[in-house]
C-alpha positions in Angstrom: 5.9 -26.4 6.8 4.4 -24.9 10.0 1.4 -22.6 9.6 1.8 -19.0 10.6 -0.2 -17.5 13.4 -2.5 -14.7 12.4 -0.4 -12.2 14.4 2.8 -13.4 12.7 1.2 -13.2 9.3 0.0 -9.6 10.0 3.5 -8.6 11.1 5.0 -10.1 7.9 2.4 -8.2 5.8 3.1 -4.9 7.6 6.9 -5.5 7.1 6.4 -6.0 3.4 4.2 -2.9 3.1 7.0 -0.9 4.8 9.6 -2.2 2.4 7.5 -1.4 -0.7 6.4 2.0 0.6 10.1 2.9 1.4 11.4 2.1 -2.1 10.1 5.3 -3.7 11.7 7.8 -1.3 14.8 5.7 -1.0 15.4 5.2 -4.8 14.0 8.5 -6.2 13.7 11.1 -3.4 13.3 14.1 -5.8 10.6 12.4 -7.9 8.9 11.2 -4.7 8.8 14.8 -3.3 7.3 16.0 -6.6 4.7 13.2 -6.5 3.7 14.1 -3.0 3.4 17.7 -3.9 1.1 16.9 -6.8 -0.9 14.5 -4.7 -1.4 17.1 -2.0 -3.0 19.5 -4.5 -5.7 17.0 -5.5 -9.3 17.4 -4.3 -10.3 15.4 -1.3 -13.0 13.7 -3.2 -10.5 12.5 -5.8 -8.2 11.1 -3.1 -11.2 9.3 -1.5 -12.2 7.8 -4.8 -8.7 6.5 -5.5 -8.3 5.2 -1.9 -11.6 3.4 -2.2 -10.6 1.8 -5.5 -7.4 0.6 -3.9 -9.2 -0.9 -1.0 -11.6 -2.8 -3.3 -8.8 -4.1 -5.5 -6.9 -5.2 -2.4 -9.9 -7.0 -0.9 -10.8 -8.7 -4.2 -7.1 -9.8 -4.6 -7.1 -11.2 -1.1 -10.3 -13.1 -1.8 -8.8 -14.8 -4.8 -5.3 -15.3 -3.5 -6.1 -16.5 0.0 -5.4 -20.2 0.2 
């Protein structure tokens, strides 16, 4: 199997993120709208904390899953 170039791998990852992010609004548009409404009413500090946690979990996952 040929190795992927970094640019091709990045394009694949972005495509996968778009597919995963699009599933919510596509499958459950009303629940997605309610979720976004509730999310928009959160304090900025809470959103920052959750965003930071997601970044850390993602980086740790990449560290352990990278070949």
